[in-house]
C-alpha positions in Angstrom: -34.8 -21.5 -40.6 -33.3 -18.3 -39.1 -32.4 -18.7 -35.4 -33.0 -15.8 -32.9 -31.2 -15.5 -29.6 -32.0 -14.1 -26.2 -28.8 -12.6 -24.7 -28.3 -11.7 -21.0 -25.1 -10.2 -19.7 -24.0 -11.7 -16.4 -23.1 -9.1 -13.8 -20.8 -6.4 -15.0 -18.6 -8.8 -17.0 -19.1 -8.0 -20.7 -17.5 -11.3 -21.7 -19.9 -13.4 -19.7 -23.4 -13.8 -21.1 -26.3 -16.2 -21.6 -27.1 -16.7 -25.3 -30.2 -18.8 -25.7 -31.8 -19.8 -29.0 -35.6 -19.1 -29.3 -38.1 -20.2 -32.0 -41.4 -18.7 -30.8 -42.8 -15.8 -28.8 -43.7 -18.2 -25.9 -40.2 -19.6 -26.1 -38.9 -16.0 -26.0 -40.8 -15.2 -22.9 -39.6 -18.4 -21.2 -36.1 -17.4 -22.1 -36.5 -14.0 -20.6 -37.8 -15.4 -17.3 -34.8 -17.8 -17.3 -32.4 -14.9 -18.0 -33.9 -12.9 -15.2 -33.4 -15.8 -12.8 -29.8 -16.1 -14.0 -29.2 -12.5 -13.4 -30.6 -12.8 -9.9 -27.8 -15.4 -9.2 -25.2 -13.7 -11.3 -23.0 -12.4 -8.4 -22.7 -15.9 -7.1 -22.0 -17.5 -10.5 -19.3 -15.0 -11.4 -17.7 -15.1 -8.0 -17.3 -18.9 -8.3 -15.8 -19.0 -11.8 -13.9 -15.7 -12.5 -10.6 -14.6 -10.9 -11.0 -11.7 -8.5 -7.8 -10.1 -9.9 -6.6 -10.2 -13.5 -3.1 -9.5 -14.8 -3.4 -6.6 -17.1 0.2 -5.6 -17.3 0.7 -6.2 -21.0 -2.6 -4.6 -22.1 -1.8 -1.5 -20.1 1.6 -1.2 -21.8 3.7 -1.5 -18.7 7.2 -2.8 -19.3 9.1 -2.0 -16.1 11.6 -4.6 -15.0 13.5 -4.2 -11.7 17.2 -4.8 -11.7 19.1 -5.9 -8.5 22.4 -6.7 -10.0 22.0 -10.3 -8.9 25.7 -10.8 -8.6 27.3 -14.2 -7.8 28.5 -12.5 -4.6 24.9 -12.1 -3.5 25.4 -8.7 -2.1 23.1 -7.8 0.9 21.7 -4.8 -0.9 20.3 -6.9 -3.7 17.6 -8.6 -1.5 15.9 -5.5 -0.2 14.1 -3.7 -3.0 12.0 -2.7 -4.9 9.0 -0.4 -4.4 7.2 2.6 -6.0 4.2 4.8 -5.8 0.8 5.3 -7.3 -0.1 9.0 -7.6 -1.7 11.5 -9.9 1.3 13.7 -10.8 -0.4 15.6 -13.6 -3.8 16.2 -11.9 -5.8 14.7 -14.7 -7.8 12.5 -12.3 -6.1 9.1 -12.8 -3.2 7.4 -11.1 0.2 7.3 -12.6 3.1 5.0 -11.7 6.6 5.6 -10.4 9.0 2.7 -9.8 12.2 2.7 -7.8 14.9 1.0 -9.8 18.0 -0.8 -8.6 21.2 -1.0 -10.6 24.4 -3.0 -10.8 26.0 -2.3 -7.4 29.5 -3.1 -8.6 29.3 -1.3 -12.0 26.4 1.1 -11.8 25.0 2.5 -15.1 23.5 5.9 -15.7 21.2 4.3 -18.2 19.4 2.3 -15.5 17.0 4.7 -13.8 13.8 4.9 -11.9 10.8 5.2 -14.2 7.6 7.3 -14.3 4.6 6.1 -16.3 1.7 8.4 -17.2 -1.7 6.8 -17.2 -3.3 7.7 -20.5 -6.9 6.3 -20.4 -5.7 3.0 -19.1 -2.4 2.8 -21.0 0.9 3.6 -19.3 3.4 5.7 -21.2 7.0 6.1 -20.1 7.6 9.8 -19.5 10.7 9.5 -17.3 13.0 11.6 -19.4 10.5 14.3 -20.1 9.6 14.6 -16.5 13.2 14.6 -15.2 12.8 12.0 -12.6 15.3 9.3 -13.8 17.4 8.9 -10.7 20.1 6.3 -11.4 21.1 5.8 -7.7 20.4 2.3 -6.3 16.8 3.1 -5.2 14.6 1.3 -2.7 11.2 3.0 -2.5 9.2 6.1 -3.1 6.3 8.1 -1.7 4.3 11.1 -3.0 2.8 14.1 -1.2 2.4 17.8 -1.8 5.1 18.9 0.7 4.8 22.6 -0.1 1.0 23.0 -0.5 1.0 24.2 -4.2 -1.6 21.6 -5.3 0.8 19.2 -7.0 2.1 15.9 -5.7 5.8 15.8 -5.2 8.1 12.7 -5.1 10.4 11.5 -2.4 12.7 8.6 -3.3 14.6 6.5 -0.8 18.0 5.2 -1.8 21.1 3.3 -0.8 22.9 6.6 -0.5 21.4 10.1 -0.6 17.7 10.2 -1.0 16.0 12.5 -3.6 13.1 15.0 -3.3 11.6 16.0 -6.6 9.4 19.1 -6.6 6.5 18.9 -9.0 6.6 22.0 -11.3 2.9 21.6 -12.3 3.7 21.3 -16.0 4.6 17.6 -16.2 8.2 18.1 -15.0 10.0 17.8 -11.7 13.0 19.6 -10.2 15.5 17.9 -7.8 15.3 20.2 -4.7 17.0 17.7 -2.3 19.8 20.0 -1.3 17.7 23.1 -0.8 15.1 21.2 1.1 17.6 19.5 3.4 16.2 15.9 3.2 19.1 14.0 1.5 19.6 11.5 4.4 22.8 9.8 3.0 22.1 6.4 4.7 20.6 3.1 3.7 16.9 4.3 3.6 13.9 2.1 2.9 10.3 3.2 3.5 9.2 6.8 4.1 5.9 8.6 5.0 4.6 12.1 5.2 2.1 13.5 7.8 1.4 16.7 9.8 2.3 15.5 13.2 2.3 18.9 14.9 -0.8 20.2 13.3 0.8 23.3 12.0 -0.6 23.0 8.5 2.4 21.4 6.7 3.5 17.8 6.4 6.6 16.4 8.0 8.7 13.4 6.8 9.7 10.2 8.5 12.4 8.1 6.8 13.2 4.5 7.8 16.9 3.6 7.8 18.0 0.0 7.7 21.6 -1.0 8.6 25.1 0.3 8.7 26.3 -1.1 5.3 28.6 -0.4 2.4 29.8 -2.5 -0.5 33.2 -2.5 1.1 31.8 -4.0 4.3 29.5 -6.6 2.7 29.7 -9.8 4.6 29.8 -13.1 2.7 27.3 -15.6 4.0 27.1 -19.3 3.3 24.9 -22.4 3.9 27.5 -25.0 3.9 29.6 -24.1 0.9 26.7 -22.4 -0.9 26.7 -18.6 -1.1 23.4 -17.1 0.2 22.1 -13.6 0.9 22.9 -12.6 4.5 20.3 -11.6 7.0 20.3 -8.2 8.7 21.9 -9.7 11.9 25.3 -9.4 10.2 25.0 -5.6 10.3 24.3 -3.0 13.0 21.0 -1.2 12.8 20.8 2.6 12.5 18.4 5.2 13.7 15.6 6.5 11.5 15.3 10.1 10.5 12.5 12.6 11.2 12.4 15.9 9.2 10.2 18.7 10.4 8.7 20.8 7.7 9.6 24.5 8.2 6.7 25.7 6.0 9.0 27.4 3.5 10.0 24.5 1.3 12.8 23.4 3.7 13.0 20.7 6.4 15.0 20.4 9.6 16.3 17.1 11.0 14.9 17.0 14.5 15.3 13.2 15.2 17.3 13.7 18.3 15.0 16.4 19.7 11.5 15.0 19.6 11.8 11.5 21.1 12.0 9.3 18.0 15.7 8.6 18.1 16.1 4.8 18.6 19.5 3.2 17.6 19.9 -0.2 16.0 16.3 -0.5 15.0 16.7 -1.7 11.3 13.6 0.2 10.1 11.7 -1.2 7.0 8.1 -0.1 7.2 6.3 2.9 8.7 2.8 4.2 9.0 1.3 7.4 10.5 -2.0 6.8 12.3 -4.0 8.1 15.3 -3.9 4.9 17.4 -5.2 6.4 20.7 -8.0 8.4 19.1 -6.8 11.8 20.5 -6.7 13.6 17.2 -2.9 13.5 16.9 -1.0 11.2 14.7 1.3 8.5 16.1 4.1 6.6 14.3 4.4 2.8 14.1 7.6 1.3 12.7 8.2 -2.3 11.5 11.8 -3.3 12.3 13.8 -6.2 11.0 15.1 -8.6 13.8 14.6 -5.9 16.4 11.5 -5.0 18.3 9.0 -2.8 16.5 8.6 0.7 17.8 5.5 2.9 18.5 5.9 6.6 19.0 2.9 8.2 20.8 2.3 11.9 19.9 2.6 14.1 23.0 0.7 16.9 21.3 3.6 19.3 21.8 5.8 18.4 18.8 7.4 15.5 20.7 6.8 11.7 20.9 7.2 9.0 23.6 8.2 5.4 22.6 5.6 3.1 24.2 5.6 0.0 22.0 6.2 -2.5 24.8 3.6 -1.2 27.2 1.0 -0.9 24.4 1.6 -4.4 23.1 3.1 -3.7 19.7 6.8 -4.5 20.1 6.6 -8.3 19.9 4.1 -10.9 18.8 1.6 -12.5 21.2 4.3 -15.0 22.4 6.6 -12.1 23.3 9.0 -12.8 20.5 10.8 -10.4 18.1 9.9 -10.9 14.5 11.6 -10.0 11.2 9.1 -7.4 10.3 8.9 -5.8 6.8 5.5 -4.4 5.7 2.9 -2.6 7.8 -0.5 -1.0 7.6 -3.1 0.5 9.9 -6.9 0.4 9.4 -10.2 -0.4 11.2 -10.6 -4.0 10.1 -13.4 -4.8 12.7 -15.4 -1.6 12.1 -15.3 -0.5 15.8 -14.0 3.0 15.1 -10.3 2.7 15.8 -7.3 1.7 13.6 -5.7 -1.8 14.1 -2.2 -2.8 12.9 -1.0 -5.5 10.6 2.7 -6.4 10.1 4.3 -8.9 7.7 7.1 -11.1 8.9 9.7 -13.7 7.8 9.0 -17.3 6.8 8.3 -19.6 9.8 6.9 -16.6 11.6 3.3 -15.7 11.3 2.3 -12.3 10.2 0.7 -10.3 13.0 -2.7 -8.6 13.3 -2.9 -6.4 16.4 -6.4 -5.4 17.5 -6.8 -1.9 19.1 -8.8 -1.8 22.3 -10.0 1.7 21.6 -7.4 3.5 23.7 -4.3 2.6 21.7 -3.4 -0.7 23.5 -3.2 -3.8 21.4 -3.7 -7.6 21.4 -2.2 -10.0 19.0 -5.3 -11.7 17.5 -3.6 -13.4 14.5 -4.6 -16.9 15.6 -8.1 -16.1 16.7 -9.1 -14.5 13.4 -7.7 -17.2 11.1 -4.5 -15.4 9.8 -1.8 -17.4 11.5 -1.6 -20.7 9.7 -1.8 -19.3 6.1 1.1 -17.0 6.7 3.5 -19.3 8.4 5.5 -20.6 5.4 5.2 -17.4 3.4 7.7 -14.5 3.6 5.6 -11.4 3.6 6.6 -7.9 2.4 4.1 -5.4 1.0 0.6 -5.5 2.4 -2.5 -3.4 2.9 -6.0 -3.5 4.2 -8.5 -3.1 1.3 -12.1 -3.9 0.7 -11.6 -5.9 -2.5 -15.2 -7.0 -2.8 -16.8 -3.7 -1.5 -18.9 -5.4 1.2 -18.0 -2.8 3.8 -15.3 -5.0 5.6 -11.6 -4.5 5.0 -9.8 -7.5 3.7 -6.0 -8.1 3.6 -3.7 -8.5 0.6 -0.1 -9.7 1.2 2.8 -9.9 -1.2 5.3 -12.7 -0.6 8.7 -13.7 -1.8 11.8 -15.2 -0.2 15.1 -13.4 0.0 17.2 -16.5 -0.8 16.9 -17.3 -4.5 18.4 -20.8 -3.7 16.1 -21.5 -0.7 14.8 -24.7 -2.3 18.3 -26.1 -2.1 18.3 -25.4 1.6 14.8 -26.5 2.4 12.6 -28.1 -0.3 9.4 -27.0 1.5 10.2 -23.3 0.8 10.0 -21.4 -2.4 11.8 -18.2 -3.6 8.8 -17.1 -5.7 5.5 -17.4 -3.8 1.8 -16.5 -4.6 0.4 -13.3 -3.3 -2.3 -14.0 -0.7 -5.8 -12.6 -0.2 -7.8 -12.9 3.0 -11.5 -12.1 3.0 -12.9 -10.4 6.1 -16.3 -11.6 7.2 -17.4 -9.6 10.2 -13.9 -9.6 11.7 -12.9 -13.2 10.9 -10.6 -13.9 7.9 -10.7 -16.7 5.3 -7.9 -17.4 2.9 -9.4 -16.9 -0.6 -6.1 -17.0 -2.5 -7.2 -20.0 -4.6 -10.7 -18.7 -5.3 -9.2 -15.3 -6.3 -7.0 -17.0 -8.9 -3.8 -15.9 -7.2 -2.5 -19.3 -6.3 -1.6 -20.1 -9.9 1.2 -17.6 -10.2 4.3 -17.1 -8.0 6.0 -13.8 -7.5 9.0 -12.3 -5.7 7.2 -9.4 -4.2 8.7 -6.5 -2.3 6.7 -3.3 -2.5 2.9 -3.4 -3.2 1.0 -0.4 -4.4 -2.8 0.0 -4.0 -5.3 2.2 -5.7 -8.2 2.5 -8.2 -6.2 2.7 -11.4 -9.2 2.6 -13.7 -11.5 4.7 -11.5 -14.2 2.0 -11.6 -14.8 1.9 -7.9 -12.5 -0.9 -6.6 -8.9 -1.3 -5.5 -6.3 -2.5 -8.0 -2.9 -3.8 -7.0 0.6 -3.3 -8.4 3.3 -5.8 -7.5 6.9 -4.6 -7.4 9.1 -7.6 -7.8 12.8 -8.1 -7.0 14.8 -8.5 -10.3 11.6 -9.2 -12.2 8.9 -7.2 -14.0 6.3 -5.2 -12.2 2.7 -6.6 -12.4 -0.6 -4.9 -12.5 -3.6 -6.8 -11.1 -6.9 -5.3 -11.9 -9.8 -5.9 -9.5 -12.6 -7.7 -11.4 -15.2 -8.0 -8.7 -15.3 -5.0 -6.4 -17.3 -2.6 -8.7 -20.2 -5.1 -8.8 -21.2 -3.8 -5.4 -22.0 -0.2 -4.4 -19.2 2.1 -3.6 -18.2 5.7 -3.0 -14.8 7.4 -3.2 -13.8 10.5 -1.2 -10.9 12.7 -2.2 -10.1 15.3 0.4 -8.5 18.7 -0.2 -7.2 20.5 2.9 -7.5 24.2 3.5 -3.9 24.8 4.5 -0.4 23.6 3.4 -1.5 20.0 4.0 -3.5 20.0 0.7 -3.7 16.2 0.6 -5.4 16.2 4.0 -3.0 13.5 5.2 -4.1 12.3 8.6 -7.8 13.2 8.1 -10.3 10.7 9.4 -13.6 9.9 7.7 -16.5 8.0 9.3 -19.2 6.9 6.8 -22.6 5.4 7.7 -24.7 3.5 5.2 -27.3 0.8 5.7 -26.6 0.8 9.5 -22.9 0.1 9.1 -20.3 2.7 10.1 -16.8 2.5 8.5 -13.7 4.6 9.3 -10.8 5.4 7.0 -7.7 7.6 7.4 -5.8 9.4 4.7 -2.4 7.6 5.0 0.7 8.6 3.0 3.1 5.6 3.0 2.4 2.2 4.6 2.9 -1.2 2.9 6.7 -1.6 2.2 8.8 0.8 0.2 5.6 2.1 -1.3 3.1 5.0 -1.7 -0.6 4.4 -2.4 -3.7 6.2 -3.7 -4.6 9.0 -1.2 -8.3 8.8 -2.0 -10.5 6.9 0.4 -12.7 4.1 -1.2 -15.6 2.8 0.8 -17.4 -0.4 -0.2 -21.1 -0.2 0.5 -22.4 -3.6 -0.2 -26.0 -3.3 -1.5 -26.5 0.2 -0.2 -27.8 2.7 -2.7 -27.2 5.8 -0.6 -24.8 7.1 2.0 -26.6 8.4 5.1 -23.8 10.5 6.5 -20.1 11.1 6.5 -18.1 12.9 9.2 -14.7 14.3 8.4 -12.2 15.1 11.1 -9.6 17.2 9.3 -5.9 17.0 10.3 -6.3 20.2 12.4 -9.2 18.7 14.3 -12.0 20.6 12.6 -15.1 18.6 12.0 -17.3 18.6 8.9 -20.5 16.6 8.3 -22.2 15.8 5.0 -25.4 13.8 4.3 -27.0 11.9 1.4 -24.0 11.6 -0.9 -24.6 9.7 -4.1 -22.9 6.4 -4.6 -20.9 5.2 -7.6 -19.1 8.5 -7.7 -15.8 10.1 -6.8 -16.6 13.1 -4.5 -14.0 15.8 -4.1 -14.5 17.5 -0.7 -12.7 20.6 0.2 -12.3 21.7 3.8 -15.3 23.8 4.7 -16.6 23.6 1.2 -19.5 21.5 -0.4 -18.9 18.3 -2.2 -18.2 18.6 -5.9 
């Protein structure tokens, strides 16, 4: 007897279905009812059994492996990188990948270079040579922004040595314009970020610089007789660099003139964000073994350092942390950006809640984030709504700097799982195990965030030290409603960096800012993704453009990417 089947697909997962044999019409109808009930519970069933993120590195064709040199001397520089950037360099609507590569510090090779991968319908193709972006300097990180307002994203690469600015020619190639632009910064640079801090219509550049270091001055460090990587305390910190955009393709170093010159800071992470809600972007910097710094915009092209008085220099116990990665976002949906900073092992990471006026309280213990981060060593991080429920969760990349840490303390590990914390109305739960992330250990430095496959959820790229990069595809976010906003500015700030969007749907208002930089040594998707839960419509969005202009739109369709031009209608 021939057997028929009633098949029901569970959720959006094409590989998960109910396949029930039927032998009669009544049996078929019973099966259909059972299937409908199963579909009703499908989100719960899938959430309990499937990983939230899946490693798709191989199937996307990505073959990048970072090289530190990993010498027996354990040179200090080898423990810091690597990073990269997710950006659409060819304007075809999907995100491409650029990785900062290290090298052999003692015997550098011109064949070891940074690499650019073009996204071709979900498959990454190495186009480094054709694009002309194969820098062979010992690189740390990268960030992408349209610095000259021509409609194409350019690349800024931070190095141990002179940094590099690549101008996007708009034809798939880049030109090194570092010397002409005046942004070489021949120091030990780490993270960088672009933003229009003076609201003159073009974007300025902040560069974190780490320590006064050269291979000739490398300090040998030991645990007993065992050689280990030194900490930053062996070297003097150096001031960061601020470049003001002149509007003609060149920049001027104004660090000493505008109030951001702070010596011995050991800068590792930076984010531009409007912390005091006055319409002007401030600068928060994560520093290693020195207090973190907060520069408040004075609205006249200058800044005032106010980290101590505003509660962001130290943790809640008044202690200095070894800070690396940083992000700013409105995790509690109260309309203002909060701050998150990753720290060293045996220090908790810090979540600092904004009181609405730009003053902060360390709420790490209160919201459930302290204990899970105590033994981990955090680097790259970002707020993201991984399950699209309208509340920003936290993703943290971990990895020790001592490859032989287990010989020093067996309770610690060099490679560590990345961590995911689910936000439930302002309280966080560690869902690393449920997400399927606890099964694999990484040595993460930079982390890149963006919707690589344009399916309405945030994917993650892990940049590892001396190991292959990893792409983790989000498998659960697109099961809920979403909307993505891509902003296009009307002036030289074409990416609308610094714009703020408030979106209201189903009675919940969310706020996002367009941020270029954040995390650690990394650049991320500049588009704004909003999770909408079960909402099938967006009631209203309000855009505050970088120059302060307001624009309101209503009744936007969900499950779409909306390109909104300043003063224009949504496309």
